[in-house]
N, C-alpha and C positions, 0 to 999 in steps of 0.2 A: 263134142261141141267145144270149140275153143272160146276163150274169153279174153278180152283186153279192155283197158280203161283209156278213153279218149276225151278230149275237149272238143266240142263242136260249136261253131258260131251259129247264131240264129239263122233260119232260112224260112222262106214262105212257100206254102203248098196250096194249090187250088185243086179241088176235086169235089166228090159227092160224099155226104156224111149221113150217118145214122147213129142213133143213141141205142145202146145195148148193154149187156152184162155178160159175164162168163157163163151163166147158166143158159143163155139164149144164143150165145155167139156161134155155136156149131151149125146153126141153121141161118142166122142173120148174116154173118160174114160171107159165106159162100154165095148167098143170094145177092149181096151187095156187089161182090166181084162179078157175078153174072150180069147184073144190071150195068155195071161199069163198062163192060165190053159190048154188050148188046146195044147200048145206047150210043156207042162210039165216043165215050167221054174222053179217052186219051187224045183224040184228034180235035176236041173242042177246047182243050186247055190252052189259054193264050200265053205267049211269052215263056215257053218252057225253057228251063235252064239246061236240061240234059235229056237223054232218052230214058232215064230210069223212072220207075214207078215207086211211090211211097205210100205206105199205110200208116197213118198217125193215130195214136191213142191219146186222148186228152179229156179234159173236163171231168176228171175222176170225182165221183161222189164220195169215195172213201179209199179203200185199198182194192185189191183184185177181186173182192167179193161184191163190190158195188157197181153201179152204172158208170158208163163212160161213153165218150163220143168216138166213133170210128170213121175216119176219113180216108178214102182211097183217092189218090191223085198223083200229081207230079210237082217237083220243085219248079218254081217260076222265078223270074227276075223280080227284084224288089220293086214295089210300087204297082205291081200288076193287080188288076181287078178281075173278079170272077164274072163269068157270063151267067145268064139266067139259069137257075137250078143248081148252081155250084156255090161253094163257099171258099173263103180264103182263111187260111190258118197260119199263124206264125209259130214255128217250133222254136222255143227259146234257146239262147246260148246256155249250154250246160255241160256237165261232166256225165259221160255215159259209160255203162258197162256194155260192150259190144259182144254179142254172142252169135256165132255163125252156125247155122243149122247143118245137119247132115245133108247129104245129097240124096234126092229121091223125089217122089210125088209131092208137089208143093203143099197141098193141104195137110198131108201126113207129116212132113218134116217140120213145118211151122207149128202145127198143133203140139207135136212132141217137144219142140224147143220151148214152148210156153210152159208146158208141164215142168220141165227142168228149171225154167226161170223161177217159177213159184217155189220150187223146192229150194233153190239157191237163196231166194229171198227169205224164206222161213229159217234157213240155217245160217244166215248172215254171210253167204258166200258170193254176193254180187260185187263186193269191193267197196261197198258204201251202203247207206240207208236209201232205199227206193224213194225217190222224190214225189212221184205221182203228179207231175206237172205235164209231161209229154214223153211218150215213148214212140218209136217208129220202127217199121220194117222197111229195109231198102231192097228193092227188086231191080237188080242190075243185069248185065249180060248173062250172068250165071243162072238166071231164073227165066230165060226166054222159053225154055221147053218145060211146060207144066208137069211133065211126067218125070223129069230129071232136073230138079231145081236145087239151088242153094241160095239162102237168104241171110242177110245180116240183120239182127235185131238189136236195136239201140234202146237200152233201159236207162232213163234218167236217174242219177244217184246224187245224193248230197255229199 
């Protein structure tokens, strides 16, 4: 898993959101992805900026042991408004440690990457203190095949 530090401008995401924590995430997050596709959410997101999907972690109660908001959606043009049942979230301009997962089944590689991220955070290896404002996963063309995916995970750092 490679790591680089980047600055990203703020951007807006529209999608569906759930509140969870890491002890429940193994069941809540796959259920949310299932809902996302079964309800055709990608096709209902207005003013999409690109074809990528984004999963945003925000609203942290504390650190990675606390509750957080998990939104699955897509980047949209500024000023876009959500349709019924969806939410709008602005991911703030920030400095991010970007970690790229291994390639493989999406659930497995993303879960393993988060385990490594928590280890890096505990050892000070992220390249900065974790900000706990917003983190996100970018699902681009490399993740079109759920059995053979690669995902970039952006961790906000101070």
